[in-house]
C-alpha positions in Angstrom: 80.1 94.5 129.9 79.2 91.6 127.7 78.4 91.8 124.0 80.6 94.8 123.3 82.5 94.9 120.0 85.2 97.4 121.2 86.9 97.7 124.5 88.3 101.1 125.3 91.0 100.7 128.0 93.0 103.4 129.6 95.8 103.3 132.2 94.3 106.1 134.3 91.1 108.0 134.8 93.1 111.1 133.9 93.1 109.7 130.3 89.3 109.7 130.2 88.7 113.1 128.6 90.8 112.1 125.6 89.4 108.5 125.4 85.8 109.8 125.6 86.4 111.0 122.0 86.6 107.3 121.0 83.5 106.5 123.0 81.6 109.3 121.4 82.4 108.2 117.9 81.5 104.6 118.7 78.2 105.8 120.2 77.5 107.8 117.1 78.0 104.7 115.0 76.0 102.6 117.5 78.9 100.3 118.1 78.6 98.5 121.5 81.6 99.2 123.6 82.9 99.3 127.1 85.2 101.9 128.8 87.6 100.5 131.4 90.5 101.8 133.5 93.3 99.2 134.0 96.9 100.0 134.5 99.6 97.8 133.0 101.8 98.6 136.0 99.4 99.1 138.9 96.8 96.5 138.1 98.6 94.0 135.8 96.3 91.1 136.9 93.2 93.1 135.8 94.9 94.1 132.5 95.8 90.4 131.8 92.3 89.3 132.6 90.7 92.0 130.3 93.0 90.9 127.5 92.6 87.1 128.1 88.8 87.3 128.3 88.2 89.8 125.5 87.5 87.2 122.8 85.1 85.2 124.9 83.3 88.4 125.7 82.9 89.0 121.9 85.2 92.0 121.8 86.7 92.3 118.3 88.9 95.4 118.7 90.7 97.0 121.6 91.6 100.6 121.9 94.2 101.3 124.6 95.2 104.7 125.6 98.2 105.5 127.8 100.5 108.3 128.7 104.0 108.4 130.1 105.6 105.0 129.9 102.5 103.9 127.8 103.0 100.2 128.1 99.3 99.4 128.2 98.6 98.9 124.5 101.7 96.6 124.1 100.9 94.6 127.2 97.4 94.0 126.0 98.6 93.1 122.4 101.0 90.6 123.9 98.1 88.8 125.6 95.6 88.6 122.8 95.4 88.1 119.0 92.7 90.8 118.7 93.7 94.0 116.9 94.9 96.6 119.4 94.9 100.3 118.5 97.2 102.4 120.8 96.3 106.0 121.6 99.3 107.9 123.0 98.1 110.5 125.5 99.7 113.9 125.7 101.9 114.2 128.8 103.0 117.3 130.7 106.7 116.3 130.7 107.3 115.5 127.0 104.0 116.5 125.2 103.1 112.9 124.4 106.1 112.1 122.3 107.2 109.7 125.0 103.8 108.0 124.9 103.9 107.8 121.1 107.4 106.3 121.0 106.4 103.7 123.7 103.4 102.6 121.7 104.7 102.7 118.2 108.0 101.0 118.8 106.7 97.5 119.5 109.0 94.5 118.9 108.4 92.4 115.8 105.6 89.9 116.2 103.4 92.0 118.5 101.9 94.7 116.4 99.9 97.7 117.8 98.3 100.0 115.4 99.1 103.5 116.6 97.3 106.8 116.0 98.5 110.3 116.7 98.9 111.8 120.1 95.4 112.2 121.7 94.0 110.6 118.5 91.2 108.7 120.1 88.7 109.8 117.5 90.9 108.3 114.8 91.3 105.1 116.9 87.5 104.7 117.0 87.2 105.3 113.3 89.9 102.7 112.6 88.1 100.3 114.9 84.9 100.9 113.0 86.8 100.3 109.7 88.0 97.0 111.0 84.5 96.0 112.1 83.0 97.1 108.8 84.8 94.3 107.0 82.0 92.0 108.3 79.3 94.6 108.7 77.9 96.4 105.6 75.9 98.8 107.7 79.1 100.2 109.2 80.6 100.7 105.7 77.6 102.8 104.7 77.8 104.8 108.0 81.5 105.4 107.3 80.7 106.6 103.8 78.0 109.0 105.1 80.3 110.2 107.9 83.0 111.1 105.3 80.5 112.8 103.1 79.3 114.9 106.1 83.0 115.9 106.8 83.5 116.8 103.1 80.4 119.0 103.1 81.5 120.9 106.2 84.9 121.6 104.6 83.2 122.7 101.4 80.9 125.0 103.3 83.9 126.6 105.1 85.7 127.0 101.8 82.7 128.7 100.3 82.4 131.0 103.3 86.1 131.9 103.0 85.7 132.8 99.4 82.7 134.9 100.2 84.2 136.8 103.1 87.9 136.7 102.4 90.5 135.7 105.0 90.0 138.7 107.3 86.2 138.6 107.3 86.3 134.8 107.8 88.6 135.1 110.8 86.6 138.0 112.2 83.4 135.9 112.0 85.1 133.1 113.9 86.4 135.4 116.6 82.8 136.7 117.3 81.6 133.2 118.1 
């Protein structure tokens, strides 16, 4: 896809449910993006092409999700100077800690920003913050987003005060 600002790349389609959280946030903020499956190990030529052509396709930030060996974000970061945000995907074997360590422990000189395990939503928000440096409309949208989050927490706190802990939990169980 041409004219996308953010490229969401994952090593396997099994990562799609997690990575859709990033796509949903980008869609909410109306940030043009693409969603691609490309494995650092099984399709290294495709991964290299995606990274090498990202700038010419006007991509400004890459979000790369990977589980297991989780080399995808690092491989992409080694092939471009664009910011890369790694999303470690939870794995059955080690709960995603293996993915986290693989992504966060990059050698000096090739940085990858890393969010928490299955943290695709935060990856998208970080990408938007990066893009907002040149786009005032995104800054305003981020402020409004944070305000909505705060309002939701304040409403829950008021409900907790009103109902007490037991009543609050009972109300949640009924839904």
